[in-house]
C-alpha positions as CSV (number, residue, x, y, z in Angstrom):
1,M,25.0,2.9,-4.0
2,V,21.9,2.0,-6.1
3,L,19.5,4.8,-7.2
4,I,16.0,3.7,-8.0
5,V,13.9,6.0,-10.0
6,R,10.2,5.3,-10.2
7,K,8.3,6.2,-13.2
8,P,4.6,7.0,-12.8
9,T,2.4,4.2,-14.0
10,G,-1.0,5.8,-13.8
11,R,-2.1,3.2,-11.3
12,L,-2.5,4.3,-7.7
13,V,-1.6,1.0,-6.1
14,G,1.5,-0.9,-7.3
15,Y,0.9,-4.1,-5.4
16,V,-0.7,-5.7,-2.3
17,S,0.9,-8.4,-0.1
18,A,-0.4,-10.0,3.0
19,N,1.0,-12.3,5.7
20,Q,-0.5,-13.4,9.0
21,S,0.0,-10.0,10.7
22,T,0.4,-7.3,8.1
23,L,-1.2,-6.1,4.9
24,L,1.3,-4.2,2.7
25,I,-0.2,-1.8,0.2
26,R,2.5,-0.2,-2.1
27,M,1.2,3.1,-3.5
28,N,2.6,4.7,-6.6
29,S,1.7,8.3,-5.6
30,V,4.6,10.6,-5.3
31,T,2.5,13.5,-3.9
32,G,1.1,11.6,-0.9
33,D,-2.5,12.8,-1.4
34,K,-5.0,11.6,1.1
35,V,-6.9,8.4,0.3
36,T,-9.4,6.2,2.2
37,I,-8.5,2.6,2.6
38,R,-11.5,0.2,3.3
39,I,-11.2,-3.5,4.0
40,S,-14.3,-5.7,4.1
41,S,-14.9,-9.3,4.6
42,M,-16.5,-11.3,1.8
43,N,-19.9,-11.1,3.5
44,G,-19.7,-7.2,3.2
45,K,-18.8,-6.4,6.8
46,R,-16.3,-3.5,7.0
47,V,-13.4,-4.5,9.2
48,Y,-11.1,-1.6,8.6
49,Q,-11.3,2.0,7.3
50,N,-8.7,4.8,7.6
51,V,-7.8,8.0,5.8
52,V,-4.1,8.0,5.0
53,S,-1.5,9.5,2.8
54,A,-1.1,7.8,-0.6
55,T,2.2,6.3,0.4
56,T,3.2,2.7,1.2
57,Q,0.9,1.5,4.0
58,H,1.5,-1.4,6.6
59,I,-1.9,-2.3,8.0
60,P,-2.1,-4.6,11.0
61,I,-4.4,-7.5,10.2
62,G,-3.4,-10.0,12.9
63,R,-6.8,-9.7,14.6
64,F,-8.7,-10.5,11.3
65,A,-10.0,-14.1,11.0
66,K,-8.5,-16.2,8.3
67,G,-10.2,-15.9,5.0
68,N,-10.8,-13.6,2.0
69,Y,-11.2,-9.9,2.2
70,V,-11.6,-7.0,-0.2
71,I,-9.5,-3.9,-0.3
72,E,-10.8,-0.6,-1.7
73,V,-8.8,2.5,-2.1
74,W,-10.8,5.7,-2.6
75,Q,-9.7,9.1,-3.8
76,G,-12.4,11.5,-2.7
77,S,-15.6,9.9,-3.9
78,K,-14.0,7.8,-6.6
79,R,-13.0,4.2,-6.0
80,A,-9.5,4.1,-7.5
81,F,-8.5,0.5,-6.7
82,V,-10.2,-2.7,-5.6
83,Q,-8.6,-6.2,-5.0
84,Q,-9.3,-9.3,-3.1
85,F,-6.7,-10.8,-0.7
86,V,-6.4,-13.8,1.5
87,K,-5.4,-13.6,5.2
88,P,-3.6,-16.8,5.9
């Protein structure tokens, strides 16, 4: 058996990975506090928004057009994370 112990990094999001159907957002929160995830196209159109627990999220993106998008993760009124990703 392998035991993995995660140490807090101070960063809310550990990493983001996208394939043709799913966007994976790996959260570092151990408390599972509520956050808002927003995804926008590069022209500013919001294509996804949801309030979720700050745990690893698998977001279906199969219906999104190919291209570049921006992910924002908000904790209350504070933008805690922003990153661009490419939907293949």
